[in-house]
All heavy atoms as TSV, in Angstrom:
chain	resi	resn	atom	element	x	y	z
A	1	GLU	N	N	25.761	22.581	27.054
A	1	GLU	CA	C	25.724	23.827	26.306
A	1	GLU	C	C	26.982	24.659	26.596
A	1	GLU	O	O	27.567	25.235	25.688
A	1	GLU	CB	C	24.454	24.619	26.661
A	1	GLU	CG	C	24.342	25.950	25.972
A	1	GLU	CD	C	24.131	25.882	24.455
A	1	GLU	OE1	O	23.908	24.796	23.900
A	1	GLU	OE2	O	24.210	26.935	23.833
A	2	ALA	N	N	27.369	24.717	27.871
A	2	ALA	CA	C	28.554	25.491	28.248
A	2	ALA	C	C	29.810	24.925	27.586
A	2	ALA	O	O	30.648	25.682	27.087
A	2	ALA	CB	C	28.709	25.519	29.763
A	3	ALA	N	N	29.935	23.610	27.563
A	3	ALA	CA	C	31.109	22.983	26.940
A	3	ALA	C	C	31.164	23.310	25.448
A	3	ALA	O	O	32.238	23.598	24.908
A	3	ALA	CB	C	31.070	21.473	27.151
A	4	ARG	N	N	30.021	23.302	24.790
A	4	ARG	CA	C	29.972	23.633	23.366
A	4	ARG	C	C	30.394	25.074	23.130
A	4	ARG	O	O	31.169	25.375	22.211
A	4	ARG	CB	C	28.567	23.397	22.808
A	4	ARG	CG	C	28.461	23.655	21.303
A	4	ARG	CD	C	27.027	23.530	20.803
A	4	ARG	NE	N	26.150	24.542	21.366
A	4	ARG	CZ	C	26.119	25.827	20.974
A	4	ARG	NH1	N	26.942	26.251	20.040
A	4	ARG	NH2	N	25.273	26.681	21.523
A	5	LEU	N	N	29.920	25.971	23.957
A	5	LEU	CA	C	30.270	27.385	23.812
A	5	LEU	C	C	31.758	27.629	24.042
A	5	LEU	O	O	32.389	28.410	23.312
A	5	LEU	CB	C	29.427	28.241	24.754
A	5	LEU	CG	C	27.933	28.312	24.436
A	5	LEU	CD1	C	27.184	29.034	25.547
A	5	LEU	CD2	C	27.699	28.978	23.093
A	6	VAL	N	N	32.319	26.977	25.041
A	6	VAL	CA	C	33.757	27.123	25.298
A	6	VAL	C	C	34.564	26.572	24.134
A	6	VAL	O	O	35.533	27.198	23.678
A	6	VAL	CB	C	34.164	26.443	26.625
A	6	VAL	CG1	C	35.668	26.362	26.771
A	6	VAL	CG2	C	33.554	27.180	27.802
A	7	ARG	N	N	34.153	25.423	23.632
A	7	ARG	CA	C	34.858	24.815	22.489
A	7	ARG	C	C	34.819	25.740	21.277
A	7	ARG	O	O	35.834	25.966	20.615
A	7	ARG	CB	C	34.242	23.468	22.151
A	7	ARG	CG	C	34.908	22.795	20.975
A	7	ARG	CD	C	34.181	21.512	20.610
A	7	ARG	NE	N	34.678	21.028	19.355
A	7	ARG	CZ	C	35.068	19.795	19.137
A	7	ARG	NH1	N	35.000	18.913	20.101
A	7	ARG	NH2	N	35.507	19.439	17.971
A	8	GLU	N	N	33.649	26.270	20.964
A	8	GLU	CA	C	33.509	27.180	19.823
A	8	GLU	C	C	34.375	28.425	20.001
A	8	GLU	O	O	35.038	28.865	19.061
A	8	GLU	CB	C	32.060	27.580	19.627
A	8	GLU	CG	C	31.189	26.481	19.049
A	8	GLU	CD	C	29.722	26.889	18.939
A	8	GLU	OE1	O	29.381	28.066	19.228
A	8	GLU	OE2	O	28.911	26.021	18.569
A	9	ALA	N	N	34.384	28.986	21.201
A	9	ALA	CA	C	35.193	30.181	21.467
A	9	ALA	C	C	36.685	29.858	21.349
A	9	ALA	O	O	37.451	30.647	20.792
A	9	ALA	CB	C	34.873	30.741	22.854
A	10	PHE	N	N	37.084	28.705	21.850
A	10	PHE	CA	C	38.494	28.300	21.779
A	10	PHE	C	C	38.927	28.113	20.328
A	10	PHE	O	O	39.967	28.642	19.911
A	10	PHE	CB	C	38.689	27.004	22.576
A	10	PHE	CG	C	40.112	26.520	22.595
A	10	PHE	CD1	C	41.057	27.146	23.389
A	10	PHE	CD2	C	40.502	25.442	21.830
A	10	PHE	CE1	C	42.375	26.706	23.410
A	10	PHE	CE2	C	41.817	24.990	21.844
A	10	PHE	CZ	C	42.748	25.629	22.640
A	11	LEU	N	N	38.145	27.386	19.541
A	11	LEU	CA	C	38.489	27.156	18.146
A	11	LEU	C	C	38.485	28.466	17.351
A	11	LEU	O	O	39.334	28.676	16.476
A	11	LEU	CB	C	37.546	26.132	17.509
A	11	LEU	CG	C	37.691	24.699	18.028
A	11	LEU	CD1	C	36.603	23.815	17.442
A	11	LEU	CD2	C	39.071	24.139	17.724
A	12	SER	N	N	37.577	29.351	17.660
A	12	SER	CA	C	37.539	30.654	17.005
A	12	SER	C	C	38.795	31.454	17.329
A	12	SER	O	O	39.393	32.085	16.454
A	12	SER	CB	C	36.290	31.421	17.435
A	12	SER	OG	O	36.281	32.708	16.880
A	13	SER	N	N	39.212	31.421	18.579
A	13	SER	CA	C	40.420	32.128	18.986
A	13	SER	C	C	41.648	31.569	18.266
A	13	SER	O	O	42.484	32.324	17.770
A	13	SER	CB	C	40.615	32.031	20.498
A	13	SER	OG	O	41.812	32.653	20.885
A	14	VAL	N	N	41.752	30.257	18.192
A	14	VAL	CA	C	42.875	29.632	17.493
A	14	VAL	C	C	42.858	30.053	16.023
A	14	VAL	O	O	43.891	30.431	15.469
A	14	VAL	CB	C	42.831	28.092	17.631
A	14	VAL	CG1	C	43.812	27.420	16.684
A	14	VAL	CG2	C	43.120	27.681	19.072
A	15	ALA	N	N	41.704	30.023	15.391
A	15	ALA	CA	C	41.595	30.417	13.985
A	15	ALA	C	C	42.051	31.853	13.777
A	15	ALA	O	O	42.774	32.151	12.818
A	15	ALA	CB	C	40.167	30.227	13.492
A	16	HIS	N	N	41.662	32.747	14.672
A	16	HIS	CA	C	42.069	34.147	14.556
A	16	HIS	C	C	43.588	34.303	14.701
A	16	HIS	O	O	44.203	35.114	14.025
A	16	HIS	CB	C	41.351	35.009	15.593
A	16	HIS	CG	C	39.957	35.321	15.217
A	16	HIS	ND1	N	38.877	34.618	15.712
A	16	HIS	CD2	C	39.444	36.241	14.368
A	16	HIS	CE1	C	37.775	35.100	15.200
A	16	HIS	NE2	N	38.083	36.087	14.370
A	17	HIS	N	N	44.180	33.519	15.573
A	17	HIS	CA	C	45.626	33.604	15.785
A	17	HIS	C	C	46.429	32.997	14.623
A	17	HIS	O	O	47.633	33.214	14.526
A	17	HIS	CB	C	46.019	32.935	17.101
A	17	HIS	CG	C	45.746	33.792	18.290
A	17	HIS	ND1	N	44.520	33.833	18.908
A	17	HIS	CD2	C	46.535	34.651	18.953
A	17	HIS	CE1	C	44.567	34.680	19.916
A	17	HIS	NE2	N	45.784	35.198	19.958
A	18	LEU	N	N	45.770	32.254	13.758
A	18	LEU	CA	C	46.461	31.644	12.625
A	18	LEU	C	C	46.534	32.571	11.415
A	18	LEU	O	O	47.169	32.226	10.416
A	18	LEU	CB	C	45.775	30.331	12.223
A	18	LEU	CG	C	45.903	29.197	13.230
A	18	LEU	CD1	C	45.144	27.969	12.749
A	18	LEU	CD2	C	47.352	28.869	13.499
A	19	ARG	N	N	45.906	33.710	11.474
A	19	ARG	CA	C	45.955	34.659	10.358
A	19	ARG	C	C	47.377	35.185	10.234
A	19	ARG	O	O	47.867	35.903	11.099
A	19	ARG	CB	C	44.988	35.809	10.593
A	19	ARG	CG	C	43.551	35.374	10.571
A	19	ARG	CD	C	42.653	36.556	10.805
A	19	ARG	NE	N	41.268	36.114	10.874
A	19	ARG	CZ	C	40.286	36.863	11.304
A	19	ARG	NH1	N	40.524	38.103	11.714
A	19	ARG	NH2	N	39.063	36.402	11.334
A	20	SER	N	N	48.036	34.809	9.144
A	20	SER	CA	C	49.435	35.184	8.990
A	20	SER	C	C	49.855	35.085	7.535
A	20	SER	O	O	49.327	34.258	6.787
A	20	SER	CB	C	50.307	34.262	9.842
A	20	SER	OG	O	51.663	34.543	9.644
A	21	ASP	N	N	50.813	35.896	7.156
A	21	ASP	CA	C	51.392	35.824	5.822
A	21	ASP	C	C	52.645	34.954	5.802
A	21	ASP	O	O	53.245	34.762	4.752
A	21	ASP	CB	C	51.763	37.228	5.339
A	21	ASP	CG	C	50.545	38.100	5.127
A	21	ASP	OD1	O	49.461	37.554	4.864
A	21	ASP	OD2	O	50.676	39.330	5.231
A	22	VAL	N	N	53.048	34.469	6.943
A	22	VAL	CA	C	54.235	33.634	7.072
A	22	VAL	C	C	53.855	32.348	7.800
A	22	VAL	O	O	52.809	32.280	8.445
A	22	VAL	CB	C	55.363	34.377	7.840
A	22	VAL	CG1	C	55.804	35.614	7.084
A	22	VAL	CG2	C	54.918	34.742	9.234
A	23	PRO	N	N	54.693	31.319	7.708
A	23	PRO	CA	C	54.387	30.081	8.443
A	23	PRO	C	C	54.246	30.345	9.946
A	23	PRO	O	O	54.921	31.220	10.493
A	23	PRO	CB	C	55.598	29.195	8.168
A	23	PRO	CG	C	56.173	29.710	6.890
A	23	PRO	CD	C	55.914	31.192	6.911
A	24	VAL	N	N	53.375	29.606	10.568
A	24	VAL	CA	C	53.148	29.766	12.000
A	24	VAL	C	C	53.676	28.543	12.743
A	24	VAL	O	O	53.840	27.476	12.168
A	24	VAL	CB	C	51.654	29.982	12.338
A	24	VAL	CG1	C	51.150	31.259	11.729
A	24	VAL	CG2	C	50.819	28.812	11.863
A	25	GLY	N	N	53.935	28.727	14.018
A	25	GLY	CA	C	54.426	27.631	14.826
A	25	GLY	C	C	53.887	27.723	16.233
A	25	GLY	O	O	53.229	28.695	16.603
A	26	ALA	N	N	54.162	26.698	16.991
A	26	ALA	CA	C	53.704	26.652	18.377
A	26	ALA	C	C	54.720	25.893	19.216
A	26	ALA	O	O	55.400	24.992	18.719
A	26	ALA	CB	C	52.351	25.959	18.466
A	27	ALA	N	N	54.806	26.269	20.462
A	27	ALA	CA	C	55.600	25.512	21.423
A	27	ALA	C	C	54.740	24.346	21.897
A	27	ALA	O	O	53.582	24.537	22.261
A	27	ALA	CB	C	56.004	26.393	22.599
A	28	LEU	N	N	55.284	23.154	21.845
A	28	LEU	CA	C	54.531	21.959	22.213
A	28	LEU	C	C	55.263	21.234	23.325
A	28	LEU	O	O	56.306	20.616	23.108
A	28	LEU	CB	C	54.367	21.045	20.995
A	28	LEU	CG	C	53.653	19.720	21.205
A	28	LEU	CD1	C	52.252	19.932	21.780
A	28	LEU	CD2	C	53.596	18.942	19.898
A	29	SER	N	N	54.726	21.316	24.538
A	29	SER	CA	C	55.365	20.676	25.685
A	29	SER	C	C	54.835	19.271	25.933
A	29	SER	O	O	55.449	18.492	26.646
A	29	SER	CB	C	55.132	21.509	26.943
A	29	SER	OG	O	53.762	21.436	27.325
A	30	GLY	N	N	53.689	18.967	25.374
A	30	GLY	CA	C	53.044	17.696	25.651
A	30	GLY	C	C	51.998	17.830	26.739
A	30	GLY	O	O	51.277	16.887	27.037
A	31	GLY	N	N	51.902	19.025	27.339
A	31	GLY	CA	C	50.866	19.274	28.336
A	31	GLY	C	C	49.518	19.485	27.672
A	31	GLY	O	O	49.421	19.627	26.451
A	32	ILE	N	N	48.480	19.530	28.466
A	32	ILE	CA	C	47.139	19.618	27.908
A	32	ILE	C	C	46.894	20.929	27.172
A	32	ILE	O	O	46.216	20.954	26.146
A	32	ILE	CB	C	46.057	19.370	28.994
A	32	ILE	CG1	C	44.713	19.145	28.335
A	32	ILE	CG2	C	46.027	20.515	29.989
A	32	ILE	CD1	C	43.690	18.520	29.238
A	33	ASP	N	N	47.478	22.024	27.650
A	33	ASP	CA	C	47.225	23.308	27.002
A	33	ASP	C	C	47.891	23.391	25.633
A	33	ASP	O	O	47.234	23.689	24.630
A	33	ASP	CB	C	47.633	24.481	27.894
A	33	ASP	CG	C	49.064	24.371	28.414
A	33	ASP	OD1	O	49.702	23.318	28.246
A	33	ASP	OD2	O	49.542	25.348	29.008
A	34	SER	N	N	49.185	23.098	25.541
A	34	SER	CA	C	49.849	23.189	24.243
A	34	SER	C	C	49.349	22.100	23.293
A	34	SER	O	O	49.237	22.329	22.085
A	34	SER	CB	C	51.369	23.131	24.389
A	34	SER	OG	O	51.805	21.883	24.863
A	35	SER	N	N	49.016	20.940	23.814
A	35	SER	CA	C	48.469	19.868	22.976
A	35	SER	C	C	47.113	20.279	22.392
A	35	SER	O	O	46.839	20.032	21.213
A	35	SER	CB	C	48.316	18.578	23.778
A	35	SER	OG	O	49.572	18.118	24.219
A	36	ALA	N	N	46.287	20.917	23.192
A	36	ALA	CA	C	44.981	21.386	22.715
A	36	ALA	C	C	45.152	22.450	21.639
A	36	ALA	O	O	44.432	22.458	20.637
A	36	ALA	CB	C	44.153	21.932	23.874
A	37	ILE	N	N	46.102	23.333	21.833
A	37	ILE	CA	C	46.335	24.395	20.845
A	37	ILE	C	C	46.825	23.804	19.525
A	37	ILE	O	O	46.293	24.120	18.459
A	37	ILE	CB	C	47.315	25.444	21.392
A	37	ILE	CG1	C	46.647	26.230	22.525
A	37	ILE	CG2	C	47.799	26.369	20.282
A	37	ILE	CD1	C	47.602	27.094	23.331
A	38	VAL	N	N	47.819	22.935	19.575
A	38	VAL	CA	C	48.384	22.375	18.346
A	38	VAL	C	C	47.359	21.515	17.609
A	38	VAL	O	O	47.217	21.622	16.381
A	38	VAL	CB	C	49.679	21.595	18.647
A	38	VAL	CG1	C	50.138	20.787	17.440
A	38	VAL	CG2	C	50.779	22.558	19.079
A	39	THR	N	N	46.632	20.677	18.300
A	39	THR	CA	C	45.632	19.852	17.616
A	39	THR	C	C	44.484	20.709	17.088
A	39	THR	O	O	43.921	20.409	16.037
A	39	THR	CB	C	45.101	18.718	18.519
A	39	THR	OG1	O	44.590	19.264	19.739
A	39	THR	CG2	C	46.201	17.716	18.835
A	40	SER	N	N	44.165	21.792	17.773
A	40	SER	CA	C	43.124	22.706	17.285
A	40	SER	C	C	43.599	23.471	16.057
A	40	SER	O	O	42.802	23.757	15.156
A	40	SER	CB	C	42.705	23.679	18.384
A	40	SER	OG	O	42.076	22.972	19.427
A	41	MET	N	N	44.888	23.808	16.022
A	41	MET	CA	C	45.438	24.461	14.834
A	41	MET	C	C	45.208	23.578	13.611
A	41	MET	O	O	44.799	24.055	12.558
A	41	MET	CB	C	46.933	24.730	15.022
A	41	MET	CG	C	47.245	25.808	16.029
A	41	MET	SD	S	48.995	25.895	16.491
A	41	MET	CE	C	49.696	26.646	15.023
A	42	ARG	N	N	45.455	22.300	13.759
A	42	ARG	CA	C	45.254	21.363	12.647
A	42	ARG	C	C	43.765	21.254	12.301
A	42	ARG	O	O	43.386	21.192	11.147
A	42	ARG	CB	C	45.826	19.993	13.008
A	42	ARG	CG	C	45.617	18.931	11.961
A	42	ARG	CD	C	46.211	19.247	10.600
A	42	ARG	NE	N	47.646	19.326	10.696
A	42	ARG	CZ	C	48.387	20.210	10.028
A	42	ARG	NH1	N	47.837	21.086	9.229
A	42	ARG	NH2	N	49.688	20.227	10.158
A	43	ARG	N	N	42.923	21.246	13.307
A	43	ARG	CA	C	41.479	21.099	13.069
A	43	ARG	C	C	40.903	22.281	12.296
A	43	ARG	O	O	40.119	22.095	11.369
A	43	ARG	CB	C	40.739	20.931	14.390
A	43	ARG	CG	C	39.246	20.777	14.221
A	43	ARG	CD	C	38.562	20.616	15.575
A	43	ARG	NE	N	37.147	20.471	15.417
A	43	ARG	CZ	C	36.513	19.325	15.265
A	43	ARG	NH1	N	37.207	18.194	15.234
A	43	ARG	NH2	N	35.206	19.273	15.125
A	44	VAL	N	N	41.287	23.491	12.681
A	44	VAL	CA	C	40.701	24.666	12.033
A	44	VAL	C	C	41.400	25.004	10.713
A	44	VAL	O	O	40.834	25.749	9.908
A	44	VAL	CB	C	40.666	25.904	12.953
A	44	VAL	CG1	C	39.857	25.624	14.202
A	44	VAL	CG2	C	42.052	26.393	13.304
A	45	ALA	N	N	42.588	24.478	10.486
A	45	ALA	CA	C	43.326	24.762	9.252
A	45	ALA	C	C	44.052	23.497	8.798
A	45	ALA	O	O	45.276	23.388	8.941
A	45	ALA	CB	C	44.296	25.907	9.466
A	46	PRO	N	N	43.322	22.529	8.245
A	46	PRO	CA	C	43.914	21.227	7.900
A	46	PRO	C	C	45.108	21.300	6.952
A	46	PRO	O	O	45.999	20.455	7.021
A	46	PRO	CB	C	42.757	20.460	7.253
A	46	PRO	CG	C	41.524	21.153	7.719
A	46	PRO	CD	C	41.897	22.576	7.963
A	47	ALA	N	N	45.147	22.287	6.077
A	47	ALA	CA	C	46.241	22.377	5.103
A	47	ALA	C	C	47.395	23.253	5.593
A	47	ALA	O	O	48.362	23.461	4.875
A	47	ALA	CB	C	45.704	22.932	3.782
A	48	LEU	N	N	47.307	23.726	6.808
A	48	LEU	CA	C	48.310	24.618	7.373
A	48	LEU	C	C	49.682	23.959	7.441
A	48	LEU	O	O	49.806	22.806	7.855
A	48	LEU	CB	C	47.887	25.027	8.794
A	48	LEU	CG	C	48.862	25.877	9.602
A	48	LEU	CD1	C	48.929	27.287	9.005
A	48	LEU	CD2	C	48.417	25.939	11.047
A	49	GLU	N	N	50.720	24.697	7.027
A	49	GLU	CA	C	52.093	24.251	7.233
A	49	GLU	C	C	52.426	24.544	8.691
A	49	GLU	O	O	52.745	25.662	9.061
A	49	GLU	CB	C	53.051	25.000	6.306
A	49	GLU	CG	C	54.480	24.532	6.441
A	49	GLU	CD	C	55.428	25.289	5.522
A	49	GLU	OE1	O	54.975	25.894	4.551
A	49	GLU	OE2	O	56.636	25.262	5.817
A	50	LEU	N	N	52.293	23.543	9.518
A	50	LEU	CA	C	52.377	23.707	10.971
A	50	LEU	C	C	53.755	23.301	11.481
A	50	LEU	O	O	54.256	22.229	11.162
A	50	LEU	CB	C	51.296	22.847	11.632
A	50	LEU	CG	C	51.242	22.782	13.132
A	50	LEU	CD1	C	51.077	24.169	13.734
A	50	LEU	CD2	C	50.100	21.883	13.571
A	51	HIS	N	N	54.356	24.178	12.268
A	51	HIS	CA	C	55.649	23.905	12.889
A	51	HIS	C	C	55.457	23.894	14.405
A	51	HIS	O	O	54.918	24.844	14.960
A	51	HIS	CB	C	56.665	24.986	12.514
A	51	HIS	CG	C	56.867	25.110	11.045
A	51	HIS	ND1	N	57.732	24.306	10.347
A	51	HIS	CD2	C	56.288	25.931	10.142
A	51	HIS	CE1	C	57.695	24.633	9.065
A	51	HIS	NE2	N	56.828	25.617	8.919
A	52	ALA	N	N	55.882	22.817	15.043
A	52	ALA	CA	C	55.806	22.729	16.501
A	52	ALA	C	C	57.225	22.519	17.035
A	52	ALA	O	O	58.011	21.757	16.472
A	52	ALA	CB	C	54.908	21.584	16.929
A	53	PHE	N	N	57.526	23.215	18.109
A	53	PHE	CA	C	58.859	23.177	18.699
A	53	PHE	C	C	58.751	22.696	20.141
A	53	PHE	O	O	57.859	23.115	20.866
A	53	PHE	CB	C	59.492	24.572	18.648
A	53	PHE	CG	C	59.551	25.115	17.250
A	53	PHE	CD1	C	58.514	25.874	16.750
A	53	PHE	CD2	C	60.638	24.838	16.444
A	53	PHE	CE1	C	58.555	26.369	15.448
A	53	PHE	CE2	C	60.694	25.318	15.142
A	53	PHE	CZ	C	59.644	26.092	14.647
A	54	SER	N	N	59.675	21.824	20.513
A	54	SER	CA	C	59.638	21.243	21.854
A	54	SER	C	C	61.034	21.195	22.457
A	54	SER	O	O	62.035	21.133	21.742
A	54	SER	CB	C	59.092	19.816	21.805
A	54	SER	OG	O	57.807	19.788	21.247
A	55	TYR	N	N	61.073	21.201	23.768
A	55	TYR	CA	C	62.309	20.981	24.512
A	55	TYR	C	C	62.187	19.614	25.165
A	55	TYR	O	O	61.200	19.332	25.847
A	55	TYR	CB	C	62.513	22.057	25.578
A	55	TYR	CG	C	63.603	21.688	26.555
A	55	TYR	CD1	C	64.938	21.792	26.188
A	55	TYR	CD2	C	63.296	21.222	27.820
A	55	TYR	CE1	C	65.947	21.430	27.062
A	55	TYR	CE2	C	64.294	20.861	28.707
A	55	TYR	CZ	C	65.615	20.963	28.326
A	55	TYR	OH	O	66.602	20.612	29.184
A	56	LEU	N	N	63.178	18.772	24.948
A	56	LEU	CA	C	63.182	17.448	25.569
A	56	LEU	C	C	64.340	17.386	26.557
A	56	LEU	O	O	65.508	17.433	26.170
A	56	LEU	CB	C	63.315	16.356	24.509
A	56	LEU	CG	C	62.226	16.358	23.434
A	56	LEU	CD1	C	62.496	15.278	22.399
A	56	LEU	CD2	C	60.853	16.190	24.057
A	57	ALA	N	N	64.014	17.271	27.814
A	57	ALA	CA	C	65.021	17.245	28.877
A	57	ALA	C	C	65.788	15.930	28.870
A	57	ALA	O	O	65.251	14.875	28.523
A	57	ALA	CB	C	64.347	17.445	30.227
A	58	ASP	N	N	67.046	16.001	29.263
A	58	ASP	CA	C	67.867	14.798	29.392
A	58	ASP	C	C	67.445	13.963	30.598
A	58	ASP	O	O	67.592	12.746	30.608
A	58	ASP	CB	C	69.344	15.172	29.538
A	58	ASP	CG	C	69.927	15.756	28.259
A	58	ASP	OD1	O	69.433	15.412	27.166
A	58	ASP	OD2	O	70.878	16.550	28.359
A	59	ASP	N	N	66.913	14.614	31.604
A	59	ASP	CA	C	66.479	13.941	32.826
A	59	ASP	C	C	65.164	13.206	32.560
A	59	ASP	O	O	64.157	13.826	32.237
A	59	ASP	CB	C	66.281	14.975	33.931
A	59	ASP	CG	C	65.944	14.364	35.277
A	59	ASP	OD1	O	65.471	13.201	35.321
A	59	ASP	OD2	O	66.150	15.058	36.291
A	60	PRO	N	N	65.149	11.877	32.684
A	60	PRO	CA	C	63.930	11.106	32.404
A	60	PRO	C	C	62.726	11.533	33.261
A	60	PRO	O	O	61.582	11.389	32.838
A	60	PRO	CB	C	64.308	9.664	32.709
A	60	PRO	CG	C	65.780	9.626	32.873
A	60	PRO	CD	C	66.255	11.019	33.090
A	61	ARG	N	N	62.989	12.105	34.435
A	61	ARG	CA	C	61.879	12.548	35.292
A	61	ARG	C	C	61.197	13.787	34.727
A	61	ARG	O	O	60.049	14.068	35.077
A	61	ARG	CB	C	62.374	12.836	36.705
A	61	ARG	CG	C	62.920	11.604	37.426
A	61	ARG	CD	C	63.559	11.970	38.742
A	61	ARG	NE	N	64.691	12.870	38.460
A	61	ARG	CZ	C	65.186	13.744	39.323
A	61	ARG	NH1	N	64.658	13.865	40.514
A	61	ARG	NH2	N	66.209	14.501	38.994
A	62	LEU	N	N	61.905	14.520	33.888
A	62	LEU	CA	C	61.375	15.767	33.329
A	62	LEU	C	C	61.045	15.666	31.847
A	62	LEU	O	O	60.407	16.565	31.296
A	62	LEU	CB	C	62.395	16.897	33.526
A	62	LEU	CG	C	62.843	17.151	34.962
A	62	LEU	CD1	C	63.949	18.192	34.978
A	62	LEU	CD2	C	61.668	17.577	35.822
A	63	ASN	N	N	61.453	14.598	31.219
A	63	ASN	CA	C	61.280	14.456	29.786
A	63	ASN	C	C	59.823	14.133	29.446
A	63	ASN	O	O	59.261	13.168	29.955
A	63	ASN	CB	C	62.197	13.360	29.257
A	63	ASN	CG	C	62.247	13.330	27.757
A	63	ASN	OD1	O	61.226	13.296	27.097
A	63	ASN	ND2	N	63.446	13.334	27.209
A	64	GLU	N	N	59.230	14.940	28.582
A	64	GLU	CA	C	57.833	14.747	28.187
A	64	GLU	C	C	57.713	14.292	26.738
A	64	GLU	O	O	56.686	14.490	26.098
A	64	GLU	CB	C	57.056	16.046	28.407
A	64	GLU	CG	C	56.989	16.452	29.868
A	64	GLU	CD	C	56.174	17.711	30.091
A	64	GLU	OE1	O	55.974	18.492	29.143
A	64	GLU	OE2	O	55.722	17.893	31.235
A	65	GLU	N	N	58.775	13.660	26.234
A	65	GLU	CA	C	58.787	13.256	24.822
A	65	GLU	C	C	57.595	12.375	24.463
A	65	GLU	O	O	57.015	12.517	23.377
A	65	GLU	CB	C	60.092	12.539	24.483
A	65	GLU	CG	C	60.186	12.166	23.022
A	65	GLU	CD	C	61.544	11.584	22.640
A	65	GLU	OE1	O	62.377	11.333	23.531
A	65	GLU	OE2	O	61.764	11.407	21.432
A	66	ARG	N	N	57.226	11.486	25.352
A	66	ARG	CA	C	56.084	10.591	25.094
A	66	ARG	C	C	54.830	11.397	24.768
A	66	ARG	O	O	54.101	11.095	23.833
A	66	ARG	CB	C	55.860	9.716	26.320
A	66	ARG	CG	C	54.637	8.881	26.277
A	66	ARG	CD	C	54.486	8.100	27.563
A	66	ARG	NE	N	53.231	7.386	27.585
A	66	ARG	CZ	C	52.711	6.837	28.648
A	66	ARG	NH1	N	53.365	6.902	29.800
A	66	ARG	NH2	N	51.568	6.210	28.601
A	67	TRP	N	N	54.586	12.444	25.538
A	67	TRP	CA	C	53.379	13.255	25.369
A	67	TRP	C	C	53.505	14.194	24.170
A	67	TRP	O	O	52.535	14.448	23.465
A	67	TRP	CB	C	53.076	14.026	26.644
A	67	TRP	CG	C	53.036	13.107	27.829
A	67	TRP	CD1	C	53.877	13.097	28.901
A	67	TRP	CD2	C	52.136	12.015	28.033
A	67	TRP	NE1	N	53.553	12.081	29.759
A	67	TRP	CE2	C	52.487	11.394	29.251
A	67	TRP	CE3	C	51.075	11.482	27.306
A	67	TRP	CZ2	C	51.808	10.287	29.751
A	67	TRP	CZ3	C	50.398	10.383	27.809
A	67	TRP	CH2	C	50.768	9.810	29.013
A	68	VAL	N	N	54.715	14.690	23.927
A	68	VAL	CA	C	54.953	15.540	22.760
A	68	VAL	C	C	54.664	14.733	21.480
A	68	VAL	O	O	53.974	15.204	20.586
A	68	VAL	CB	C	56.406	16.067	22.750
A	68	VAL	CG1	C	56.758	16.687	21.413
A	68	VAL	CG2	C	56.607	17.063	23.876
A	69	ARG	N	N	55.188	13.524	21.434
A	69	ARG	CA	C	54.988	12.683	20.243
A	69	ARG	C	C	53.497	12.317	20.061
A	69	ARG	O	O	52.999	12.285	18.935
A	69	ARG	CB	C	55.830	11.420	20.311
A	69	ARG	CG	C	57.312	11.723	20.155
A	69	ARG	CD	C	58.121	10.455	19.916
A	69	ARG	NE	N	59.525	10.768	19.806
A	69	ARG	CZ	C	60.116	11.246	18.719
A	69	ARG	NH1	N	59.400	11.471	17.637
A	69	ARG	NH2	N	61.418	11.499	18.702
A	70	ALA	N	N	52.805	12.065	21.138
A	70	ALA	CA	C	51.377	11.748	21.049
A	70	ALA	C	C	50.582	12.931	20.509
A	70	ALA	O	O	49.711	12.775	19.639
A	70	ALA	CB	C	50.836	11.318	22.408
A	71	ALA	N	N	50.885	14.130	20.995
A	71	ALA	CA	C	50.188	15.321	20.518
A	71	ALA	C	C	50.537	15.612	19.072
A	71	ALA	O	O	49.664	15.962	18.274
A	71	ALA	CB	C	50.530	16.521	21.404
A	72	ALA	N	N	51.805	15.454	18.719
A	72	ALA	CA	C	52.231	15.679	17.330
A	72	ALA	C	C	51.543	14.705	16.396
A	72	ALA	O	O	51.095	15.081	15.302
A	72	ALA	CB	C	53.752	15.574	17.226
A	73	ALA	N	N	51.433	13.458	16.791
A	73	ALA	CA	C	50.760	12.458	15.959
A	73	ALA	C	C	49.277	12.788	15.790
A	73	ALA	O	O	48.710	12.621	14.708
A	73	ALA	CB	C	50.929	11.070	16.580
A	74	ALA	N	N	48.657	13.293	16.850
A	74	ALA	CA	C	47.236	13.651	16.764
A	74	ALA	C	C	47.006	14.833	15.843
A	74	ALA	O	O	45.950	14.970	15.240
A	74	ALA	CB	C	46.699	13.973	18.163
A	75	ALA	N	N	48.030	15.680	15.696
A	75	ALA	CA	C	47.911	16.867	14.844
A	75	ALA	C	C	48.402	16.606	13.426
A	75	ALA	O	O	48.328	17.487	12.578
A	75	ALA	CB	C	48.678	18.044	15.450
A	76	ASP	N	N	48.927	15.427	13.173
A	76	ASP	CA	C	49.482	15.117	11.866
A	76	ASP	C	C	48.399	14.760	10.870
A	76	ASP	O	O	47.409	14.246	11.094
A	76	ASP	CB	C	50.485	13.968	11.994
A	76	ASP	CG	C	51.281	13.787	10.715
A	76	ASP	OD1	O	51.316	14.698	9.890
A	76	ASP	OD2	O	51.900	12.716	10.575
């Protein structure tokens, strides 16, 4: 029950933040928080013109491109 309530509150919050007269975007690092936000944006607004922006480090130890691409694909 608690998980359902948190999910509903999270999706409701995302929906409220999508109210806009201009295109909206999100920073997508590939981490769990930004990935959850971007995929939720798609879930609550399937026709939304969604823009996600990421920084990809040159250092392979810091580069999260793999996770950014996975989250972007899930939101596509």
